[in-house]
N, C-alpha and C positions, 0 to 999 in steps of 0.2 A: 780141654781148651774151650770147647763150645759152652760148657757150663761155668767156666771161670773157677774151677776148683780141681783138686787132685782126684786121682782115680778112685772110684768107689764101686761098691757092688751094683748100684743102680746103673752105672754106665756100661756094664758088660752084659746086661740083659739083652736077649734077642731083639726086643723092640727098640731099645736104645741104639744098639749097634747098627740097626737098619734105618735109623732116623735120617731124614733128608739132610739136615745140617751136619750131622756127624759124617755121613758118607761124602758130602761135598768137601769137608776138611780133609778126610782121609785121602781123597783123590789128589790133593795138593802136596801130600807127603811123599818124599823120595828117600829111600833108604840106600845108602852107599857104604858098603863094607870098606873099612880102612885097614889095610894089611899092617900098618904100624901099631894098631891096637891089639894085634895078636902077639905082641912082644913078650908077653908072659906065658904064652902057650908052651907047655912042657913037651919035651921030646917024646914022652910016653903017650901023648895025646890027651892028657888030663886037661881040664879047663884051666885057663890062665889064672895066675895068682891075683892079678889085678884085672878087674872087669870094667873097662872104661867105656864111656859114651861121650861122643861129641855131638853137639847139635848146633846147627846154623839156621837161622830164620831170616827169610828175605821178605821185606815188606812190599806192598804194591808199588811204592815209589822207588824201589831198588835198594833201600837202606837194608843193612844186615845187622844182626845181633847174634852172638855165639856164646856158648857155654860148654864146659867140659867137666866131667866127674869121673873119678876112678872107681868109686864104690857107691852103689845104689843106697839111697836113704832107707834105713831099716836093716841094712846088712850089719854083720858083726863089726866091720871096720868103720861104719858110719851109722851107729845106732840111733834109734829115735829117742826123743826125750820122754820122760814119764807122762807129760801132758799130751804128747802126740800119741802115745800108746793108749792112754785113757780115752782120748777122743775117738780113736779108731775102734776101740772096744765098744764104746757107747753107740757109735754109728752102726756097727755090725749087729748088735743085739737089740736095737730099739724096736724092731718089728717082731721079735720072737720071744721076748720076755718083758715083764713089767719093769717099771723104773725101780721099784723096790727090790725085785729079784736081781736086777743088774747090779745095784749097789751091794747087795749081799754077796754076789759072786765076786765082784771087784774086791770087796773087803777080805774075803777068804783067800783069794789069790795073792793079795798084797801081804797077807800074813802066812803064806804057805810054808815058809821055813820053820815057823813056830807051831804048825799043826802037828799034833801027835796022832791024829786020826783024820783021814780025808773024807770020812763019811758025810760030814756037813757040806763039803764042796760037791761031792757026787749028788747029794740030794738037791742042792741049789741049782745045779746045771741041768738036772733031769726033771725038775718041777714043770708042770704044765701051767700055762697062763690061766 
């Protein structure tokens, strides 16, 4: 929320987690377990079939906004789009491989079902910059 974007690798670094603005926002968050959301909990203690989350935000003026989701974005039940996967991949690899290498890996992964030999993929992901 502080950065105006979704969660990224940068936001969970020790330096960022201890950032003054991030800490100030975290202090305003209150987590309240909702027994109703355990409705899918199996008798054998396995995780619920539906993993829900409800969020309510209260503004300084007292106004509220709320949202609920049963399945997190990226789960099998709420899968990301190809564009979201591509953007996530690019963000995660941008510091560790060259643009050319990232494109090569992406291309090989996209054609993985047609590869008869995974050696080119192994070579692409283990190449040093």
